[in-house]
C-alpha positions in Angstrom: 49.7 -124.2 -14.1 50.6 -125.5 -10.9 52.2 -129.1 -11.0 50.5 -131.7 -8.8 52.7 -133.9 -7.0 51.5 -137.7 -6.6 52.6 -139.3 -3.6 55.0 -142.4 -4.4 53.4 -144.3 -1.5 49.8 -143.7 -2.8 50.9 -145.0 -6.6 52.5 -148.0 -5.0 49.7 -148.9 -3.1 47.5 -148.5 -6.2 49.7 -150.9 -8.2 49.7 -153.3 -5.3 46.0 -152.9 -5.3 45.4 -153.7 -9.0 47.9 -156.8 -8.7 45.8 -158.1 -6.0 42.4 -157.8 -8.0 44.2 -159.5 -10.7 45.2 -162.5 -8.7 41.6 -163.4 -7.0 43.0 -166.5 -4.9 47.0 -167.4 -3.9 48.5 -170.0 -6.1 48.4 -172.4 -3.3 45.3 -172.6 -3.3 45.0 -172.4 -7.1 47.3 -175.6 -6.8 45.1 -177.7 -4.4 41.9 -177.2 -6.9 43.8 -178.7 -9.7 45.3 -181.4 -7.9 42.2 -183.0 -6.1 40.5 -184.0 -9.6 44.0 -185.4 -10.8 44.2 -187.6 -7.7 40.7 -188.7 -7.8 40.8 -189.4 -11.3 44.0 -191.4 -10.6 42.2 -193.5 -7.7 39.5 -194.4 -10.4 41.8 -195.8 -12.7 44.1 -197.3 -10.4 40.7 -199.4 -8.7 40.0 -200.0 -12.3 43.2 -201.5 -13.2 43.4 -203.7 -10.3 40.1 -204.9 -11.1 41.1 -205.7 -14.6 44.1 -207.8 -13.3 41.8 -209.7 -11.0 39.8 -210.6 -13.7 42.5 -211.2 -16.2 44.1 -213.7 -13.6 40.8 -215.9 -13.6 41.2 -216.1 -17.6 44.3 -217.2 -17.4 43.6 -220.0 -15.0 40.2 -221.1 -16.5 40.8 -220.3 -20.2 44.5 -221.4 -20.5 45.9 -223.3 -17.4 48.5 -220.3 -16.9 48.9 -220.8 -13.6 52.1 -218.7 -13.3 50.7 -215.7 -15.4 47.6 -215.8 -13.0 49.8 -215.9 -9.8 51.6 -212.9 -11.4 48.2 -210.7 -12.5 46.8 -211.3 -8.7 50.2 -210.2 -7.2 50.0 -206.9 -9.4 46.5 -206.5 -8.5 47.1 -207.0 -4.8 49.9 -204.1 -4.9 47.4 -201.5 -6.3 45.0 -202.3 -3.8 47.4 -202.2 -0.9 48.5 -198.6 -2.6 45.0 -197.5 -2.8 44.2 -198.8 0.7 41.3 -201.0 -0.8 41.1 -203.5 2.2 38.5 -205.7 0.3 40.2 -205.8 -2.9 43.2 -206.5 -0.9 41.9 -209.5 1.0 40.3 -211.0 -2.1 43.7 -210.8 -4.0 45.2 -212.6 -1.1 42.7 -215.2 -1.6 43.2 -215.5 -5.3 47.1 -215.6 -5.0 46.6 -218.4 -2.4 44.3 -220.3 -5.0 47.4 -219.7 -7.6 49.8 -221.5 -5.2 47.3 -224.3 -4.7 46.9 -224.9 -8.3 51.0 -224.9 -8.4 51.3 -227.6 -5.7 53.0 -225.3 -3.0 50.0 -225.9 -0.2 52.2 -223.9 2.3 51.9 -220.9 0.4 48.5 -221.4 -0.3 47.7 -221.3 3.4 49.6 -218.5 4.3 47.8 -216.3 1.7 44.5 -217.7 2.7 45.0 -216.9 6.1 45.8 -213.2 5.2 42.7 -213.4 3.3 40.7 -214.7 6.1 42.0 -212.2 8.9 41.4 -209.1 6.6 37.6 -210.7 6.0 37.3 -210.8 9.5 38.6 -207.4 10.4 36.4 -205.5 7.8 33.6 -208.0 8.5 33.0 -209.4 4.9 31.0 -212.5 6.1 31.0 -214.1 2.6 34.7 -213.6 2.3 35.1 -215.1 5.2 33.2 -218.2 4.4 35.1 -218.5 1.5 38.5 -218.2 3.0 37.4 -221.0 5.5 36.0 -223.3 2.8 39.1 -222.9 1.0 41.3 -223.4 3.5 39.6 -226.6 4.3 39.9 -227.7 0.7 44.0 -227.2 0.9 43.9 -229.4 4.0 41.9 -231.8 2.2 44.5 -232.0 -0.6 47.1 -232.6 2.2 45.5 -235.4 3.7 44.6 -233.6 6.9 41.1 -234.5 6.6 40.0 -233.8 10.4 41.6 -230.1 10.1 39.6 -230.1 6.5 36.2 -230.8 8.0 36.7 -228.2 10.8 37.2 -225.4 8.3 34.4 -226.6 6.1 31.9 -226.9 9.2 32.7 -223.1 9.9 32.4 -222.1 6.4 29.0 -224.0 6.3 27.7 -222.4 9.5 28.4 -219.1 7.6 27.0 -219.9 4.4 23.9 -221.1 6.0 23.4 -217.9 7.7 24.0 -216.1 4.7 21.5 -218.1 3.3 24.1 -218.6 0.2 22.5 -222.0 -0.9 25.6 -222.9 -3.7 27.9 -222.2 -0.7 26.2 -224.4 1.5 25.8 -227.4 -1.1 29.6 -227.0 -2.0 30.5 -227.3 1.8 28.2 -230.1 2.2 29.9 -231.9 -0.6 33.2 -231.2 0.9 32.3 -232.5 4.0 30.9 -235.5 2.5 34.0 -236.8 0.7 36.3 -236.0 3.9 34.1 -237.9 6.0 34.2 -240.7 4.0 38.3 -240.7 3.7 37.9 -240.8 7.5 35.7 -243.5 7.3 32.7 -242.1 9.0 30.1 -243.2 6.9 27.3 -242.3 9.0 28.3 -238.9 9.0 29.3 -238.7 5.4 25.5 -239.9 4.6 23.9 -237.1 6.9 25.6 -234.4 4.9 25.1 -236.1 1.5 21.2 -235.8 2.4 21.5 -232.4 3.2 23.3 -231.8 0.1 20.7 -233.4 -1.8 18.0 -231.5 -0.4 19.2 -228.6 -1.5 20.9 -229.5 -4.8 18.3 -228.6 -7.3 18.1 -225.1 -6.0 22.0 -224.2 -5.9 22.3 -222.8 -9.0 19.4 -220.5 -8.4 21.3 -218.9 -5.6 21.9 -215.1 -6.1 24.5 -215.0 -3.4 28.1 -215.1 -4.7 30.6 -217.7 -3.4 34.4 -218.0 -4.4 34.6 -221.3 -2.9 36.7 -224.0 -5.2 34.4 -226.8 -6.2 35.3 -230.1 -5.6 35.5 -231.2 -9.2 38.6 -228.9 -9.6 40.5 -231.1 -6.7 39.5 -234.0 -8.5 40.6 -232.8 -12.0 44.2 -232.3 -10.2 44.5 -235.5 -8.2 42.3 -238.1 -10.3 39.3 -239.9 -8.7 39.5 -239.2 -5.3 
């Protein structure tokens, strides 16, 4: 019986074909399939952690008056938002850090961070955050005794709050303007804004639009009956 000689080339080609059939996609493509979900999961986790730190900071201020601890929480949140390129979260963290420095009596630092918050709010066209940042800058300048500058910021904030129909934010701006004008001895102006505040006062808690303006009573709490 004759011996059939098989071509070595065909055997090699057949083995190569089997190998290729058993490997449906190259390793680089396979790796990308696994890395995409991991990256997405990591992004969600980091976002959740930053949000948690934001809330933690507020609790540290409101419940325990731990201003240094709140500052640390908000700084950590800021770092995460910057890493994941969340500009809105970054801006709000900057505003919260400004708030912490205000509570720690470091008005210069408060202004520095609030101005960064304002810049980002304008960049991403977040009108509510812009209004709140302006109002909070007004509050800091008010605490420094610069009532003219405080009025300028509160009036800018008021205009946006009115445009957004945020009645609660509008009322807070009006109250701050009343106090600033009284300090300047401009009682007619103070009365004008006070009347506007009274007109919307009963309805301000019904407003659904959020605001992160610092209320006047928080200033009174720190500085006594001003």
